[in-house]
DRENVEX-597954 format. One record per atom (N, C-alpha, C, O): x, y, z. Coordinates in steps of 0.2 Angstrom, whole numbers, padded with zeros to 4 digits, always signed. Layout:
XYZ;...
***
This chain:
+0558+0048+0003;+0557+0054+0008;+0553+0059+0004;+0548+0062+0007;+0555+0061-0002;+0552+0067-0005;+0545+0065-0007;+0541+0069-0007;+0544+0059-0009;+0538+0056-0012;+0533+0057-0006;+0527+0059-0007;+0535+0055+0000;+0530+0055+0006;+0528+0062+0008;+0523+0063+0009;+0533+0066+0007;+0532+0073+0008;+0527+0076+0003;+0523+0080+0005;+0528+0075-0003;+0523+0077-0008;+0516+0074-0007;+0511+0078-0008;+0516+0068-0005;+0509+0065-0004;+0506+0069+0002;+0500+0070+0002;+0510+0070+0007;+0507+0074+0013;+0505+0081+0011;+0500+0083+0013;+0509+0084+0007;+0507+0091+0005;+0501+0091+0001;+0496+0095+0002;+0500+0086-0004;+0494+0086-0008;+0488+0084-0004;+0482+0087-0005;+0489+0080+0001;+0483+0078+0006;+0481+0084+0010;+0475+0085+0010;+0486+0088+0012;+0484+0094+0016;+0481+0099+0011;+0476+0103+0013;+0483+0100+0005;+0480+0105+0000;+0473+0103-0001;+0468+0107-0002;+0472+0096-0002;+0465+0094-0003;+0460+0095+0002;+0455+0097+0001;+0463+0094+0008;+0458+0095+0014;+0457+0103+0015;+0451+0105+0016;+0462+0107+0014;+0461+0114+0014;+0456+0116+0009;+0452+0121+0010;+0457+0114+0003;+0452+0116-0003;+0445+0113-0001;+0440+0117-0002;+0444+0108+0002;+0437+0105+0004;+0434+0109+0009;+0428+0111+0009;+0438+0111+0014;+0435+0115+0020;+0433+0122+0017;+0428+0125+0020;+0437+0125+0013;+0435+0132+0011;+0429+0132+0006;+0425+0136+0006;+0429+0127+0002;+0423+0126-0003;+0417+0124+0000;+0411+0126-0002;+0417+0120+0006;+0411+0117+0009;+0408+0121+0013;+0402+0120+0015;+0410+0127+0015;+0407+0132+0019;+0401+0135+0015;+0402+0137+0009;+0395+0135+0017;+0390+0138+0013;+0390+0145+0013;+0393+0149+0017;+0388+0148+0007;+0388+0155+0006;+0383+0158+0010;+0377+0155+0010;+0384+0163+0013;+0379+0166+0018;+0373+0169+0014;+0374+0173+0009;+0368+0166+0015;+0362+0168+0011;+0359+0174+0014;+0359+0176+0020;+0355+0178+0009;+0352+0184+0011;+0346+0182+0016;+0343+0177+0015;+0345+0186+0021;+0339+0185+0025;+0333+0188+0022;+0333+0194+0019;+0327+0184+0021;+0321+0186+0019;+0315+0185+0024;+0316+0181+0028;+0310+0190+0023;+0305+0189+0028;+0298+0192+0024;+0299+0196+0019;+0293+0190+0026;+0286+0193+0024;+0284+0198+0029;+0283+0196+0035;+0283+0204+0027;+0281+0209+0031;+0274+0211+0029;+0272+0211+0024;+0270+0212+0034;+0263+0214+0033;+0260+0219+0038;+0263+0219+0044;+0256+0223+0036;+0253+0229+0041;+0246+0229+0039;+0243+0228+0034;+0242+0231+0045;+0235+0231+0044;+0233+0238+0046;+0235+0241+0051;+0228+0241+0043;+0225+0248+0045;+0217+0247+0045;+0214+0244+0041;+0214+0251+0049;+0207+0252+0049;+0204+0259+0048;+0208+0263+0051;+0198+0260+0045;+0196+0267+0045;+0189+0267+0041;+0187+0261+0039;+0187+0273+0040;+0180+0273+0036;+0181+0274+0029;+0178+0272+0025;+0187+0278+0027;+0188+0279+0019;+0193+0274+0017;+0198+0274+0019;+0191+0271+0012;+0195+0265+0009;+0202+0267+0006;+0207+0264+0007;+0202+0273+0003;+0208+0275+0000;+0213+0278+0005;+0219+0276+0004;+0210+0281+0010;+0215+0283+0016;+0217+0277+0020;+0223+0277+0022;+0213+0272+0021;+0215+0266+0024;+0220+0263+0020;+0225+0260+0023;+0220+0262+0014;+0224+0259+0010;+0231+0262+0010;+0236+0259+0011;+0231+0269+0009;+0237+0273+0010;+0241+0272+0017;+0247+0271+0017;+0237+0272+0022;+0239+0271+0029;+0242+0264+0030;+0248+0263+0033;+0239+0259+0027;+0242+0252+0027;+0249+0252+0024;+0253+0249+0026;+0249+0255+0018;+0256+0255+0014;+0261+0259+0018;+0267+0257+0018;+0259+0264+0021;+0264+0268+0026;+0266+0264+0031;+0272+0264+0033;+0262+0260+0035;+0264+0256+0040;+0268+0250+0038;+0273+0248+0042;+0267+0248+0032;+0271+0242+0029;+0278+0245+0028;+0283+0242+0030;+0279+0251+0025;+0285+0254+0024;+0289+0255+0031;+0295+0254+0031;+0285+0257+0036;+0288+0258+0043;+0291+0251+0045;+0296+0251+0048;+0287+0246+0045;+0289+0239+0047;+0295+0236+0043;+0299+0233+0046;+0295+0238+0037;+0301+0236+0033;+0307+0239+0035;+0313+0236+0036;+0307+0246+0037;+0312+0250+0039;+0314+0247+0046;+0320+0247+0047;+0310+0246+0050;+0311+0243+0057;+0315+0236+0056;+0320+0235+0060;+0312+0232+0052;+0315+0225+0051;+0323+0226+0049;+0327+0222+0051;+0324+0231+0044;+0331+0232+0041;+0335+0234+0047;+0341+0232+0047;+0333+0239+0051;+0337+0242+0056;+0338+0237+0062;+0344+0236+0064;+0333+0232+0063;+0334+0227+0068;+0339+0222+0066;+0343+0220+0070;+0339+0221+0059;+0344+0216+0057;+0351+0219+0054;+0355+0215+0051;+0352+0225+0056;+0358+0229+0054;+0359+0228+0047;+0365+0227+0045;+0354+0229+0042;+0355+0229+0035;+0355+0236+0032;+0351+0240+0034;+0360+0237+0028;+0360+0244+0024;+0356+0244+0018;+0353+0249+0017;+0356+0239+0014;+0352+0239+0008;+0346+0233+0009;+0348+0228+0011;+0340+0235+0007;+0334+0231+0008;+0331+0231+0001;+0329+0237-0001;+0329+0225-0001;+0325+0225-0008;+0318+0222-0006;+0317+0217-0002;+0313+0226-0008;+0306+0224-0006;+0303+0222-0013;+0303+0225-0018;+0299+0216-0012;+0296+0214-0018;+0289+0218-0019;+0288+0223-0016;+0285+0215-0024;+0279+0219-0025;+0274+0219-0019;+0273+0213-0016;+0272+0224-0017;+0267+0225-0011;+0260+0224-0013;+0258+0228-0018;+0257+0220-0010;+0250+0219-0012;+0245+0221-0006;+0247+0220+0000;+0240+0224-0008;+0235+0227-0003;+0228+0224-0004;+0226+0224-0010;+0225+0221+0001;+0219+0218+0001;+0214+0222+0006;+0216+0223+0012;+0209+0225+0004;+0204+0228+0008;+0197+0225+0008;+0195+0222+0003;+0194+0225+0014;+0188+0222+0015;+0184+0226+0020;+0186+0230+0024;+0177+0226+0019;+0172+0230+0023;+0170+0225+0029;+0168+0220+0028;+0171+0228+0035;+0169+0225+0041;+0164+0229+0045;+0166+0233+0049;+0158+0229+0043;+0153+0233+0046;+0154+0240+0043;+0154+0241+0037;+0155+0245+0047;+0156+0252+0045;+0163+0253+0043;+0164+0258+0039;+0167+0249+0045;+0175+0250+0044;+0177+0247+0038;+0175+0241+0036;+0182+0250+0035;+0186+0246+0030;+0193+0244+0033;+0196+0248+0036;+0195+0238+0032;+0201+0235+0034;+0205+0233+0029;+0203+0229+0024;+0211+0236+0028;+0216+0235+0023;+0222+0231+0026;+0225+0233+0031;+0225+0226+0022;+0231+0223+0024;+0236+0223+0018;+0234+0221+0013;+0241+0226+0020;+0247+0226+0015;+0252+0221+0017;+0254+0221+0022;+0255+0218+0012;+0260+0213+0013;+0265+0213+0007;+0264+0215+0002;+0272+0212+0009;+0277+0211+0004;+0283+0207+0006;+0284+0206+0012;+0286+0204+0002;+0292+0200+0003;+0298+0205+0004;+0299+0209-0001;+0302+0204+0009;+0308+0209+0010;+0314+0205+0011;+0314+0200+0015;+0319+0206+0007;+0326+0203+0007;+0331+0208+0008;+0331+0214+0005;+0336+0206+0012;+0342+0211+0013;+0348+0208+0014;+0353+0211+0015;
***
């Protein structure tokens, strides 16, 4: 009788350990944020593009109810389209 009880207890303990360990750890959510700006002066357009990127990152964090957000290296690419300069800034954001 005691042997059957011990086997049952060990079986339940093994099942409980498996279910608690098998749950995946909640992964951090990551996204790529990008922002585009247009204008005549390349330096002002680049700065505006970075400002808009920061705004998008802040909005993304607020929307996902995140208190701490880590932003990767932000890259900015500018190109000339006629008389206008178009700059696109992008960064990987994890929270």
